[in-house]
N, C-alpha and C positions, 0 to 999 in steps of 0.2 A: 410491557416488558420493563423490568427493572434496569435502570442504567447503573452500571458499576465499571469504574476505570481500573484496569489492571494496576496493581501497585508497583512501583518502580522496582523494587527489589526482585520482583518475579522476573523481570527482564533478563536476569542472570540465567534462569531456568530456560526461559524462551530462546536464548542465544546458544544454549548448550549444544554440543555436537549430538548428544543423545536424541534430540528432537529429530535429527536425520534419519532416525529409524522409521519414522513414519511420514515425514515431509522432506523432500529432496528439493531445494530451492532450484537447483539447475535444471532439473526435469520439468518442474512447474513453469519456470520462466523462459526456458530455451525457445519454445515455439512463438514466442512474443517480442523477444528482444533482438537487436542487431547492433553491430558496432555503430558509433555515431549518434545513436538515439539520446533522446533526453527523457528520463523517466522519473515518475514520483513513487516514492514509498512512503505511503501514509499510514502513520502508526508503526513506524519503523522499528521501535523499541531500541535495542542495542545493536541492530544491524543483521539479524538472521537472514533476511532476504537482501538488504542493502548491499552487502559485500559481493554476493554473487552477480547481482545486477550491474555493480560498477565493474566488474571483470567482463561481463558480456557486452556493455556498451563500449568498452575500450577506452583508450586515452582520449579519443576524439569525442567521447560521449559524456554525459553528465547524469548523475542520480541526485535528486532532491529528496532528502530523508526528513521526514516530518514526524514529530511526536510532541504530545501534550506535556510530558514530563521533561523537565530539564535535566535531570539526573540520567535519563536514558540517553538523551542527545549529548551529554557531557561523556558518558561512556562510549557512545558510538564514535565520537571525534577521536578520542585516545586510540580506540581500536583501528580506526581508519588510518591513523598516522603509523601505527605499528606495521600495518598491512601494506604501507605505501599507496593507498588508494585515496588519501585525503585531498589530492589535486582533482579528482573527478566526483567527489561526494560533497554536496552543499548541505550541511545538517542544520535544521531549524526547528525552533519550537513553535507550537501554535498555542491557541487558547480554545476554550470550548465552543466559542461562537465564530471563530475564523481560522482557516488553515494558513492564513497570511501568505497567500500564493498570487496575490493580484498582479504582481510583477511578471508572472509566467503566462498571462493572457495568450492563448493560441500558440504556445511554444513546446507543449509537451507531447511526445509521441505515444507514450504508454504510462499508465498509473495502476498501482497495486494497492488494493485495499483488503488486507488479510486480517480477519478477526478485529475489526474496527467499528463497523456500523452499529453494532448493538451497544457500543460505549457513546455514541454521539447523541447529544440532546436534541437536534434539529436536523434530521436526515435529508429533507428536501434542500436546504441551504448548503449542506455538506456536499450533496451530489451536484448541485448548481456550481459550486466553486471548482470542482474537479472538471465539470464540462467546459467550464470557461477557459481553464488552463490547457485543455487538450487542443491540439491541431485538428483541422477537419479530418474526419475518419481515424481520429485517435482512439485508442482502446484502453478499457478499464478491466482489469481482472478483479472481480469482486467476490469474496469468499467469507463465510462465516463458520465458526466451529460448531459441528453437531451437538457437542456437549453444552453449549450456551443457548442456542435458538433451535427451534424446530423448523420443519419445511415450510409451515405456514408463515412463519415470521420472516423467513428468508425470501419467499415469495412476495410478501408485502414490501419488504425493502427493495427487491428488484423492481417491483411495480412503481415505487417511488422513484427510482432512478430513470425509469422509462418516461415517467411524468416530467423529468427535468431534463429531457432532450436525449436520453440515450435509446438506442435500439439493441435488442438481444442478438448477438451473433450465434451464441450456442451455449448450452449448459456444459459444464466441464466436470471432469472425474479427477477430484483432488481427495486424497484419503483424509477421512475424518472431517470433512467439510462439505457444505453446501456451496457451490462455486458456479459462476457464470462469466462469460466473456461478454462485454457490452462495447458498443461503439458509439462515438459521438455522431448523432444523426444529423 
C-alpha cells in the first residue's frame, strides 16, 4: 500500500459543511461519547470530528486533537477559539513515528481514528500507542475510506490492532468507510 499523507490545504475541504452530506459526526460518535469523557481525535485535521466530540464530552470533558501537520492544528486552534471550545480541546502535532501521547497513559476513554491508518508508516507502533493511552476497556473507533483502501487492507489493519492488544467489539456501518469498534483487551 502506498503511503500518502493528506496535504494540509485539503483540510479546508475535509472540514467543509458539505462533508456532512455523507458523514454526520454526531450520528457516528453519539453512541460512544458521554459528558466528562477524555477522547482522542487522531488525524484531526481542522476539526471536523473534534468540535462535535468537544460538544459531546461537555465542559468537564477533554478532547485531544492530534495531527501530523502543524497548519491543520493551527487552523483547528483558531476555529476552537471562535467556537469557544478551546478550553476543552488540547490540540497537538505529532510526528510520523510518535503520536506524542505518552503523558496520557491509561487516561483516555475513547479514541477516533478516521481515515488515518493508511497514512501511517508503522501501524503496529501506532496501535500500541493508542492502546497505552486508553483506560482499561477504553474503545477505539477505527475507520478507513473505501476510496483509499479495500476490504482486505482494512481487515489486515484491524488484525494488526488485535495483535497490539485490541479486541473487536463489532463492525460498524459508517457511510463510505470500512469501520470497526475495538476495545482495549
